[in-house]
C-alpha positions, -999 to 999 in steps of 0.1 A, spaced: -522 355 880 -510 344 846 -497 308 850 -487 295 816 -489 259 828 -526 264 837 -533 279 803 -515 251 785 -535 225 805 -566 242 791 -554 237 756 -540 203 762 -575 192 772 -586 199 736 -559 176 722 -557 195 689 -534 225 690 -498 234 688 -483 253 717 -454 274 705 -431 291 730 -404 316 724 -373 318 746 -350 348 745 -312 344 749 -309 379 765 -331 368 794 -300 354 810 -288 389 818 -319 400 839 -313 404 876 -323 382 905 -355 361 902 -361 375 867 -331 355 853 -345 327 831 -326 294 827 -341 268 805 -328 238 823 -342 251 856 -373 270 847 -388 252 817 -418 230 827 -419 197 808 -450 194 786 -455 232 784 -448 235 747 -450 214 716 -425 237 698 -398 258 716 -382 285 696 -347 300 704 -345 338 698 -324 349 680 -298 341 654 -288 366 627 -283 366 590 -247 375 580 -225 374 549 -196 350 550 -169 339 526 -192 312 515 -224 333 511 -251 343 535 -255 321 566 -266 321 603 -245 335 631 -252 336 669 -260 368 688 -247 359 723 -213 348 733 -226 315 748 -253 306 722 -232 279 705 -212 269 736 -240 265 761 -275 278 753 -282 257 722 -273 225 740 -293 235 771 -324 238 748 -317 205 730 -312 187 763 -349 194 771 -359 169 744 -343 141 765 -369 147 793 -398 162 772 -406 136 745 -421 151 714 -408 186 720 -395 202 687 -369 230 688 -364 257 662 -340 286 658 -355 320 651 -335 344 629 -341 381 629 -361 401 654 -368 438 658 -332 448 665 -320 428 635 -345 445 612 -341 441 574 -303 443 573 -289 410 562 -323 397 550 -327 422 521 -292 415 508 -296 378 512 -329 375 493 -318 399 465 -307 372 441 -316 335 436 -279 326 441 -277 344 474 -309 326 486 -296 292 475 -264 296 494 -283 307 525 -306 276 522 -276 254 521 -256 271 548 -285 276 572 -295 239 568 -259 229 579 -261 253 609 -296 240 620 -285 204 618 -251 210 635 -268 224 666 -296 199 667 -326 221 659 -358 206 643 -363 237 621 -359 273 613 -383 302 622 -379 333 600 -386 365 620 -378 392 594 -392 425 607 -403 432 580 -402 424 543 -408 455 522 -404 477 553 -377 493 574 -352 498 545 -364 467 526 -376 474 490 -412 467 480 -400 438 458 -390 419 490 -426 411 495 -423 386 466 -387 377 474 -398 366 509 -423 342 493 -395 328 472 -372 324 503 -400 305 522 -406 281 493 -369 275 486 -362 268 523 -393 245 526 -383 225 495 -350 216 510 -358 215 547 -388 193 542 -367 167 524 -346 165 556 -377 162 579 -372 197 592 -397 225 598 -398 260 583 -420 286 601 -422 324 602 -433 351 627 -452 378 609 -465 413 614 -501 415 625 -509 451 617 -539 456 594 -520 466 563 -494 438 565 -513 414 543 -511 439 514 -477 456 520 -454 429 535 -466 394 526 -480 373 498 -503 355 522 -515 326 501 -480 318 488 -462 317 522 -491 297 537 -485 270 511 -448 268 519 -445 272 556 -454 246 582 -471 273 603 -472 311 606 -468 327 640 -491 358 640 -476 385 662 -510 396 674 -496 420 700 -480 454 699 -511 466 680 -508 498 701 -478 513 720 -462 546 729 -456 553 693 -493 561 690 -490 589 716 -524 577 731 -535 550 754 -543 517 737 -543 480 745 -516 462 726 -536 429 724 -569 445 717 -598 422 708 -625 449 706 -641 442 672 -654 478 671 -618 492 672 -608 488 636 -584 481 621 -561 474 650 -578 444 668 -570 408 668 -603 396 653 -598 418 623 -562 408 618 -570 371 618 -599 376 594 -576 395 570 -551 367 569 -578 342 563 -595 363 537 -561 367 518 -557 330 515 -540 317 546 -551 282 556 -564 282 592 -544 251 599 -513 271 592 -521 301 615 -509 303 651 -523 330 673 -498 351 692 -502 357 729 -482 380 751 -468 377 786 -459 413 787 -477 447 786 -472 480 769 -470 509 793 -476 547 791 -471 578 812 -504 596 818 -507 633 813 -536 633 838 -537 606 864 -575 607 864 -578 600 826 -571 563 820 -594 554 792 -580 541 759 -576 569 734 -564 594 760 -532 613 750 -501 598 767 -464 593 764 -440 564 768 -441 545 801 -412 542 825 -387 513 825 -394 482 846 -369 472 873 -359 440 854 -367 444 817 -354 480 818 -371 490 785 -393 521 783 -430 513 774 -426 476 781 -433 455 813 -430 418 819 -460 401 835 -439 396 867 -433 433 869 -470 441 862 -483 418 889 -462 437 915 -478 471 906 -501 487 932 -530 497 909 -551 527 920 -573 522 890 -580 489 873 -604 476 846 -607 438 845 -612 417 814 -650 415 817 -653 453 818 -627 461 792 -638 467 756 -604 452 746 -614 420 766 -581 423 784 -572 442 816 -555 476 821 -548 498 850 -528 527 864 -505 533 893 -496 569 898 -489 582 863 -480 548 849 -506 529 828 -503 494 814 -524 472 792 -516 435 796 -531 400 796 -542 378 825 -555 343 827 -591 354 818 -581 374 788 -558 346 775 -587 321 778 -609 346 760 -585 348 731 -581 310 729 -619 304 729 -631 334 709 -603 338 683 -582 306 681 -610 281 684 -636 302 666 -614 304 635 -601 268 638 -565 280 639 -535 256 644 -528 267 679 -511 295 697 -477 308 705 -464 327 735 -439 356 736 -422 348 758 -416 322 784 -391 344 803 -416 373 807 -442 353 827 -440 347 864 -422 315 855 -410 308 890 -442 317 908 -421 339 931 -433 373 919 -470 371 919 
Protein backbone atom coordinates (compact mmCIF):
# COMPACT_ATOMS: atom_id res chain seq x y z
CA UNK A 1 0.00 0.00 0.00
CA UNK A 2 1.33 3.43 -0.95
CA UNK A 3 1.31 5.58 2.16
CA UNK A 4 2.84 8.95 1.44
CA UNK A 5 3.55 9.59 5.12
CA UNK A 6 5.72 6.46 5.31
CA UNK A 7 7.62 7.51 2.21
CA UNK A 8 8.16 11.00 3.49
CA UNK A 9 9.41 9.58 6.79
CA UNK A 10 12.01 7.68 4.77
CA UNK A 11 13.22 10.90 3.17
CA UNK A 12 12.94 12.97 6.34
CA UNK A 13 15.42 10.55 7.91
CA UNK A 14 18.04 11.75 5.40
CA UNK A 15 17.48 15.39 6.50
CA UNK A 16 18.55 16.76 3.14
CA UNK A 17 15.73 16.84 0.59
CA UNK A 18 12.76 18.96 -0.41
CA UNK A 19 9.40 17.20 -0.51
CA UNK A 20 7.18 18.96 -3.00
CA UNK A 21 3.48 18.06 -3.12
CA UNK A 22 0.88 19.11 -5.66
CA UNK A 23 -2.77 19.59 -4.74
CA UNK A 24 -5.47 19.88 -7.43
CA UNK A 25 -8.45 22.17 -6.97
CA UNK A 26 -10.73 19.87 -8.98
CA UNK A 27 -10.29 17.05 -6.47
CA UNK A 28 -13.09 18.72 -4.48
CA UNK A 29 -15.57 17.40 -7.04
CA UNK A 30 -14.76 13.69 -6.68
CA UNK A 31 -17.35 11.52 -5.01
CA UNK A 32 -17.48 10.00 -1.54
CA UNK A 33 -14.19 9.04 0.09
CA UNK A 34 -12.27 10.30 -2.95
CA UNK A 35 -13.12 13.94 -2.16
CA UNK A 36 -9.95 15.65 -0.93
CA UNK A 37 -10.07 18.55 1.52
CA UNK A 38 -6.81 20.16 2.58
CA UNK A 39 -7.88 21.17 6.08
CA UNK A 40 -9.05 17.63 6.81
CA UNK A 41 -6.78 15.36 4.76
CA UNK A 42 -3.36 17.04 4.70
CA UNK A 43 -0.90 15.49 7.18
CA UNK A 44 1.33 18.01 8.94
CA UNK A 45 5.01 17.54 8.11
CA UNK A 46 4.22 15.73 4.88
CA UNK A 47 5.66 18.35 2.53
CA UNK A 48 8.22 21.13 2.57
CA UNK A 49 6.49 22.82 -0.38
CA UNK A 50 2.79 22.56 -1.22
CA UNK A 51 1.72 23.66 -4.71
CA UNK A 52 -1.83 24.68 -5.59
CA UNK A 53 -2.90 23.56 -9.08
CA UNK A 54 -3.87 25.57 -11.07
CA UNK A 55 -4.26 29.21 -11.93
CA UNK A 56 -4.31 30.45 -15.51
CA UNK A 57 -2.66 33.18 -17.57
CA UNK A 58 -5.15 35.71 -18.95
CA UNK A 59 -5.12 39.09 -20.65
CA UNK A 60 -6.59 41.96 -18.64
CA UNK A 61 -6.99 45.68 -19.14
CA UNK A 62 -3.64 46.08 -17.43
CA UNK A 63 -1.71 43.41 -19.32
CA UNK A 64 -1.33 39.69 -18.69
CA UNK A 65 -2.03 38.41 -15.20
CA UNK A 66 -3.15 35.36 -13.19
CA UNK A 67 -6.79 34.33 -12.85
CA UNK A 68 -8.39 31.48 -10.86
CA UNK A 69 -9.87 28.37 -12.45
CA UNK A 70 -12.47 27.37 -9.88
CA UNK A 71 -15.30 29.48 -8.48
CA UNK A 72 -14.05 29.08 -4.90
CA UNK A 73 -10.28 29.36 -5.37
CA UNK A 74 -10.09 32.95 -4.15
CA UNK A 75 -12.97 32.78 -1.68
CA UNK A 76 -12.03 29.52 0.07
CA UNK A 77 -9.35 27.19 -1.31
CA UNK A 78 -6.40 29.59 -1.28
CA UNK A 79 -7.09 30.44 2.37
CA UNK A 80 -7.52 26.79 3.27
CA UNK A 81 -4.00 26.15 1.95
CA UNK A 82 -2.46 29.17 3.66
CA UNK A 83 -4.06 28.20 6.98
CA UNK A 84 -1.98 25.01 6.93
CA UNK A 85 1.10 27.14 7.59
CA UNK A 86 -0.32 28.03 11.01
CA UNK A 87 -0.07 24.41 12.10
CA UNK A 88 2.82 23.18 9.89
CA UNK A 89 5.75 25.48 10.58
CA UNK A 90 8.18 25.83 7.72
CA UNK A 91 5.68 24.85 5.03
CA UNK A 92 5.98 26.92 1.84
CA UNK A 93 3.01 27.33 -0.51
CA UNK A 94 3.18 28.09 -4.22
CA UNK A 95 0.59 28.68 -6.92
CA UNK A 96 1.05 26.71 -10.14
CA UNK A 97 -0.13 28.32 -13.36
CA UNK A 98 -0.88 26.31 -16.48
CA UNK A 99 -1.33 22.56 -16.68
CA UNK A 100 -2.20 20.25 -19.56
CA UNK A 101 -5.67 21.68 -20.20
CA UNK A 102 -4.30 25.23 -20.23
CA UNK A 103 -1.65 24.30 -22.80
CA UNK A 104 0.25 27.11 -24.52
CA UNK A 105 -2.66 29.54 -24.84
CA UNK A 106 -2.02 32.63 -22.75
CA UNK A 107 1.63 31.75 -22.25
CA UNK A 108 2.68 32.19 -25.87
CA UNK A 109 1.00 35.60 -26.11
CA UNK A 110 2.31 36.72 -22.73
CA UNK A 111 5.96 35.90 -23.49
CA UNK A 112 5.87 37.28 -27.04
CA UNK A 113 7.25 40.71 -26.05
CA UNK A 114 9.38 42.08 -23.22
CA UNK A 115 6.62 44.56 -22.40
CA UNK A 116 4.06 41.77 -22.01
CA UNK A 117 6.40 39.79 -19.78
CA UNK A 118 7.17 42.82 -17.61
CA UNK A 119 3.47 43.47 -17.02
CA UNK A 120 2.94 39.82 -16.15
CA UNK A 121 5.81 39.85 -13.67
CA UNK A 122 4.32 42.89 -11.93
CA UNK A 123 0.73 41.65 -12.00
CA UNK A 124 1.55 38.09 -10.98
CA UNK A 125 3.64 39.32 -8.06
CA UNK A 126 0.69 41.35 -6.80
CA UNK A 127 -1.59 38.30 -7.11
CA UNK A 128 0.83 35.95 -5.33
CA UNK A 129 1.30 38.38 -2.44
CA UNK A 130 -2.42 39.18 -2.20
CA UNK A 131 -3.31 35.53 -1.61
CA UNK A 132 -0.41 34.69 0.70
CA UNK A 133 1.65 32.36 -1.51
CA UNK A 134 5.40 31.99 -1.06
CA UNK A 135 6.08 31.67 -4.76
CA UNK A 136 4.99 30.85 -8.30
CA UNK A 137 5.32 27.52 -10.14
CA UNK A 138 5.24 27.74 -13.94
CA UNK A 139 3.60 24.68 -15.49
CA UNK A 140 3.57 25.66 -19.16
CA UNK A 141 2.82 22.51 -21.18
CA UNK A 142 4.89 23.20 -23.20
CA UNK A 143 7.16 25.96 -24.54
CA UNK A 144 7.78 25.50 -28.28
CA UNK A 145 5.00 22.89 -28.50
CA UNK A 146 1.22 22.58 -28.75
CA UNK A 147 0.82 25.77 -30.78
CA UNK A 148 3.77 27.58 -29.23
CA UNK A 149 6.44 28.72 -31.76
CA UNK A 150 10.01 27.44 -31.60
CA UNK A 151 11.27 30.80 -30.33
CA UNK A 152 9.32 30.31 -27.12
CA UNK A 153 12.09 28.00 -25.96
CA UNK A 154 14.28 31.09 -25.53
CA UNK A 155 11.41 33.31 -24.41
CA UNK A 156 10.61 30.86 -21.61
CA UNK A 157 14.18 31.30 -20.36
CA UNK A 158 13.68 35.06 -20.40
CA UNK A 159 10.43 34.74 -18.46
CA UNK A 160 12.09 32.60 -15.79
CA UNK A 161 14.93 35.09 -15.34
CA UNK A 162 12.67 38.13 -15.27
CA UNK A 163 10.34 36.55 -12.72
CA UNK A 164 13.25 35.41 -10.56
CA UNK A 165 14.93 38.83 -10.60
CA UNK A 166 11.81 40.46 -9.14
CA UNK A 167 10.44 37.66 -6.96
CA UNK A 168 13.76 36.94 -5.28
CA UNK A 169 14.01 40.57 -4.15
CA UNK A 170 10.70 39.98 -2.36
CA UNK A 171 11.90 36.73 -0.79
CA UNK A 172 9.60 34.65 -3.01
CA UNK A 173 10.27 31.46 -4.96
CA UNK A 174 10.04 30.81 -8.70
CA UNK A 175 9.90 27.18 -9.83
CA UNK A 176 8.74 25.27 -12.90
CA UNK A 177 7.32 21.88 -13.78
CA UNK A 178 8.94 20.59 -16.96
CA UNK A 179 8.42 17.90 -19.55
CA UNK A 180 10.53 14.79 -19.00
CA UNK A 181 10.38 13.26 -22.49
CA UNK A 182 13.80 12.55 -23.99
CA UNK A 183 13.73 15.34 -26.59
CA UNK A 184 12.56 18.08 -24.23
CA UNK A 185 16.06 19.28 -23.37
CA UNK A 186 16.63 20.07 -27.06
CA UNK A 187 13.17 21.15 -28.23
CA UNK A 188 11.47 22.85 -25.29
CA UNK A 189 13.98 24.18 -22.76
CA UNK A 190 17.32 25.94 -22.52
CA UNK A 191 18.29 23.80 -19.57
CA UNK A 192 21.33 25.63 -18.22
CA UNK A 193 19.62 29.03 -18.46
CA UNK A 194 16.47 28.09 -16.57
CA UNK A 195 18.51 26.16 -14.02
CA UNK A 196 20.37 29.36 -13.17
CA UNK A 197 17.14 31.33 -12.71
CA UNK A 198 14.75 28.95 -10.97
CA UNK A 199 14.83 27.92 -7.32
CA UNK A 200 14.10 24.37 -8.42
CA UNK A 201 12.80 22.43 -11.40
CA UNK A 202 10.09 19.79 -10.97
CA UNK A 203 10.81 17.03 -13.48
CA UNK A 204 7.56 15.40 -14.57
CA UNK A 205 9.12 11.95 -14.71
CA UNK A 206 5.83 10.21 -15.33
CA UNK A 207 3.54 9.79 -18.35
CA UNK A 208 6.56 8.44 -20.24
CA UNK A 209 4.11 5.95 -21.75
CA UNK A 210 0.35 6.02 -22.16
CA UNK A 211 -2.53 5.03 -24.39
CA UNK A 212 -1.22 7.44 -27.04
CA UNK A 213 1.53 4.86 -27.72
CA UNK A 214 -1.03 2.14 -28.61
CA UNK A 215 1.07 -0.41 -26.75
CA UNK A 216 1.57 -1.37 -23.13
CA UNK A 217 4.25 0.58 -21.32
CA UNK A 218 4.97 1.67 -17.77
CA UNK A 219 4.58 5.41 -17.42
CA UNK A 220 7.24 5.71 -14.67
CA UNK A 221 9.66 3.31 -16.32
CA UNK A 222 13.13 3.02 -14.76
CA UNK A 223 14.41 0.25 -17.05
CA UNK A 224 17.74 1.63 -18.24
CA UNK A 225 17.62 -0.62 -21.31
CA UNK A 226 14.36 0.96 -22.52
CA UNK A 227 15.74 4.07 -24.18
CA UNK A 228 14.94 6.84 -24.52
CA UNK A 229 11.83 6.77 -22.33
CA UNK A 230 13.13 5.89 -18.89
CA UNK A 231 13.66 8.02 -15.81
CA UNK A 232 17.41 7.34 -15.50
CA UNK A 233 17.99 8.57 -19.05
CA UNK A 234 15.79 11.64 -18.58
CA UNK A 235 17.61 12.77 -15.44
CA UNK A 236 20.99 12.19 -17.05
CA UNK A 237 19.97 14.29 -20.06
CA UNK A 238 18.98 17.22 -17.88
CA UNK A 239 22.25 17.00 -15.98
CA UNK A 240 24.29 16.65 -19.17
CA UNK A 241 22.62 19.76 -20.63
CA UNK A 242 23.67 21.89 -17.68
CA UNK A 243 21.04 21.55 -14.98
CA UNK A 244 22.49 21.75 -11.50
CA UNK A 245 21.58 18.62 -9.51
CA UNK A 246 20.65 20.79 -6.53
CA UNK A 247 17.95 22.39 -8.70
CA UNK A 248 16.34 19.15 -10.00
CA UNK A 249 13.39 17.59 -8.18
CA UNK A 250 12.37 14.06 -9.18
CA UNK A 251 8.71 13.59 -10.06
CA UNK A 252 6.79 10.70 -8.48
CA UNK A 253 3.23 9.64 -9.29
CA UNK A 254 0.37 8.43 -7.13
CA UNK A 255 -1.58 7.32 -10.19
CA UNK A 256 -1.26 4.77 -12.95
CA UNK A 257 -1.74 4.74 -16.72
CA UNK A 258 -4.17 2.09 -17.90
CA UNK A 259 -4.86 0.22 -21.12
CA UNK A 260 -7.45 -2.15 -22.55
CA UNK A 261 -5.86 -5.43 -23.61
CA UNK A 262 -6.52 -6.94 -27.02
CA UNK A 263 -5.71 -10.36 -25.59
CA UNK A 264 -6.16 -10.88 -21.85
CA UNK A 265 -3.28 -13.36 -21.80
CA UNK A 266 -0.76 -10.91 -23.27
CA UNK A 267 0.20 -8.44 -20.55
CA UNK A 268 3.89 -7.77 -21.21
CA UNK A 269 5.04 -4.21 -22.00
CA UNK A 270 5.22 -3.59 -25.74
CA UNK A 271 2.04 -5.55 -26.50
CA UNK A 272 -0.50 -3.65 -28.66
CA UNK A 273 -3.33 -2.16 -26.58
CA UNK A 274 -5.85 0.67 -26.50
CA UNK A 275 -6.88 3.23 -23.90
CA UNK A 276 -8.07 1.95 -20.52
CA UNK A 277 -11.55 2.37 -19.08
CA UNK A 278 -12.47 5.17 -16.70
CA UNK A 279 -12.07 4.79 -12.95
CA UNK A 280 -15.13 5.15 -10.69
CA UNK A 281 -13.86 8.37 -9.09
CA UNK A 282 -11.33 10.00 -11.43
CA UNK A 283 -13.53 9.27 -14.47
CA UNK A 284 -10.75 9.75 -17.00
CA UNK A 285 -9.93 7.12 -19.61
CA UNK A 286 -6.43 5.68 -19.34
CA UNK A 287 -5.89 7.13 -15.85
CA UNK A 288 -6.41 5.60 -12.40
CA UNK A 289 -5.70 7.01 -8.94
CA UNK A 290 -3.81 4.78 -6.55
CA UNK A 291 -6.95 4.42 -4.43
CA UNK A 292 -8.71 2.99 -7.50
CA UNK A 293 -5.82 0.69 -8.40
CA UNK A 294 -5.54 -0.85 -4.95
CA UNK A 295 -9.17 -1.98 -5.20
CA UNK A 296 -8.56 -3.91 -8.42
CA UNK A 297 -8.73 -7.69 -8.30
CA UNK A 298 -5.60 -8.56 -10.29
CA UNK A 299 -5.65 -11.90 -12.12
CA UNK A 300 -2.09 -11.23 -13.31
CA UNK A 301 0.43 -9.11 -11.45
CA UNK A 302 4.16 -8.39 -11.74
CA UNK A 303 5.75 -6.91 -8.62
CA UNK A 304 8.49 -4.29 -8.46
CA UNK A 305 11.31 -6.81 -8.02
CA UNK A 306 10.28 -8.80 -11.10
CA UNK A 307 9.41 -5.85 -13.34
CA UNK A 308 12.05 -4.50 -15.76
CA UNK A 309 10.51 -1.07 -15.13
CA UNK A 310 11.21 -1.52 -11.39
CA UNK A 311 7.56 -0.72 -10.76
CA UNK A 312 4.51 -3.00 -10.65
CA UNK A 313 1.88 -3.66 -13.28
CA UNK A 314 -1.06 -5.99 -13.51
CA UNK A 315 -4.31 -6.84 -15.25
CA UNK A 316 -7.88 -7.48 -14.23
CA UNK A 317 -9.97 -8.85 -17.06
CA UNK A 318 -9.05 -6.76 -20.09
CA UNK A 319 -7.80 -3.81 -18.00
CA UNK A 320 -4.03 -3.34 -17.52
CA UNK A 321 -2.36 -0.71 -15.36
CA UNK A 322 1.22 0.30 -14.61
CA UNK A 323 1.64 2.19 -11.35
CA UNK A 324 3.89 2.75 -8.34
CA UNK A 325 3.79 1.18 -4.89
CA UNK A 326 5.91 1.75 -1.79
CA UNK A 327 8.74 -0.47 -3.06
CA UNK A 328 8.99 1.23 -6.44
CA UNK A 329 8.89 4.70 -4.88
CA UNK A 330 11.72 3.76 -2.52
CA UNK A 331 13.66 2.36 -5.50
CA UNK A 332 13.34 5.69 -7.33
CA UNK A 333 14.37 7.66 -4.27
CA UNK A 334 17.43 5.50 -3.63
CA UNK A 335 18.55 4.74 -7.19
CA UNK A 336 17.66 7.94 -9.02
CA UNK A 337 17.22 10.84 -6.61
CA UNK A 338 20.00 9.96 -4.19
CA UNK A 339 22.30 8.51 -6.85
CA UNK A 340 22.31 11.79 -8.77
CA UNK A 341 22.29 14.01 -5.65
CA UNK A 342 19.06 15.71 -6.67
CA UNK A 343 17.37 18.37 -4.56
CA UNK A 344 14.47 16.13 -3.61
CA UNK A 345 11.26 14.80 -5.02
CA UNK A 346 7.78 15.99 -5.83
CA UNK A 347 4.52 14.12 -5.81
CA UNK A 348 1.62 14.38 -8.26
CA UNK A 349 -0.70 14.45 -6.44
CA UNK A 350 -1.76 14.32 -2.79
CA UNK A 351 -5.38 13.74 -3.72
CA UNK A 352 -4.66 10.63 -5.84
CA UNK A 353 -3.09 8.57 -3.06
CA UNK A 354 -5.12 6.62 -0.50
CA UNK A 355 -4.91 9.76 1.62
CA UNK A 356 -7.58 8.66 4.10
CA UNK A 357 -6.42 5.05 4.40
CA UNK A 358 -9.98 3.92 3.75
CA UNK A 359 -9.58 2.47 0.25
CA UNK A 360 -6.59 0.18 0.59
